C-alpha positions as CSV (number, residue, x, y, z in Angstrom):
1,M,178.8,57.7,58.3
2,K,175.1,58.0,58.2
3,K,173.5,59.6,61.3
4,V,170.3,57.8,62.4
5,Q,167.6,57.5,65.0
6,I,166.4,53.9,65.5
7,E,163.2,53.1,67.4
8,W,163.4,49.5,68.5
9,I,162.0,47.0,71.0
10,D,164.2,45.4,73.7
11,S,163.5,42.5,76.0
12,K,163.1,43.1,79.7
13,S,164.4,41.2,82.7
14,G,162.8,40.5,86.0
15,G,165.7,41.8,88.1
16,G,167.7,38.5,88.4
17,I,166.2,37.3,91.7
18,W,164.1,34.3,92.6
19,R,160.3,35.1,92.8
20,F,157.2,33.2,93.6
21,L,155.0,32.7,90.6
22,D,152.2,34.8,92.2
23,D,154.7,37.7,92.6
24,I,155.9,38.0,89.0
25,D,155.1,41.3,87.4
26,C,154.4,40.6,83.7
27,H,155.4,43.7,81.7
28,G,155.9,43.9,78.0
29,P,159.1,44.7,76.3
30,T,160.8,48.1,76.5
31,E,160.6,50.6,73.7
32,C,164.0,52.2,73.0
33,T,165.4,55.0,70.9
34,T,169.0,55.0,69.9
35,L,170.8,58.0,68.2
36,G,174.1,57.4,66.5
37,F,176.1,56.5,63.4
38,I,175.5,53.3,61.3
39,V,178.8,51.4,61.5
40,K,177.5,48.1,60.0
41,D,174.2,47.6,58.1
42,E,173.6,43.9,57.7
43,P,170.3,42.2,56.8
44,D,170.0,40.6,60.3
45,Y,171.4,43.4,62.4
46,K,172.6,47.0,62.6
47,V,175.6,48.2,64.5
48,V,175.3,51.8,65.7
49,A,178.1,53.9,67.4
50,Q,177.2,56.8,69.7
51,T,180.4,58.7,68.9
52,D,182.3,59.2,65.7
53,G,185.9,60.2,66.2
54,A,187.0,60.5,62.5
55,D,189.0,57.2,62.3
56,Q,187.5,55.6,65.5
57,V,184.1,55.0,67.0
58,H,182.9,54.6,70.6
59,N,180.1,52.8,72.4
60,C,178.7,50.5,69.7
61,I,175.4,48.7,70.1
62,T,174.1,45.8,67.9
63,I,170.4,45.8,67.3
64,P,168.7,42.8,65.7
65,T,166.7,43.9,62.6
66,V,163.6,42.0,63.8
67,C,163.5,44.4,66.8
68,I,163.6,47.6,64.8
69,K,160.4,49.5,64.3
70,R,161.7,52.5,62.5
71,I,165.0,54.0,61.2
72,R,165.1,57.7,60.5
73,T,168.1,59.4,58.8
74,I,169.2,62.5,60.7
75,R,170.3,65.3,58.3
76,T,172.4,68.2,59.6
77,V,172.1,71.7,58.2
């Protein structure tokens, strides 16, 4: 599997509590970096596993392609 570093933008929540409109903190989205192995490379999304165990993977995340800023292949020496 291809090892990658993906820089992407994630949405941000306000903490799940009721707030008065004047108390809302308006912050932009969160910039994230994910390192792992490309499990699925679809036009609309990428699935990345954090751990490759030969015939199994662990801790997968699906990242929508529209959120991805950059994908860099990690080469090992």
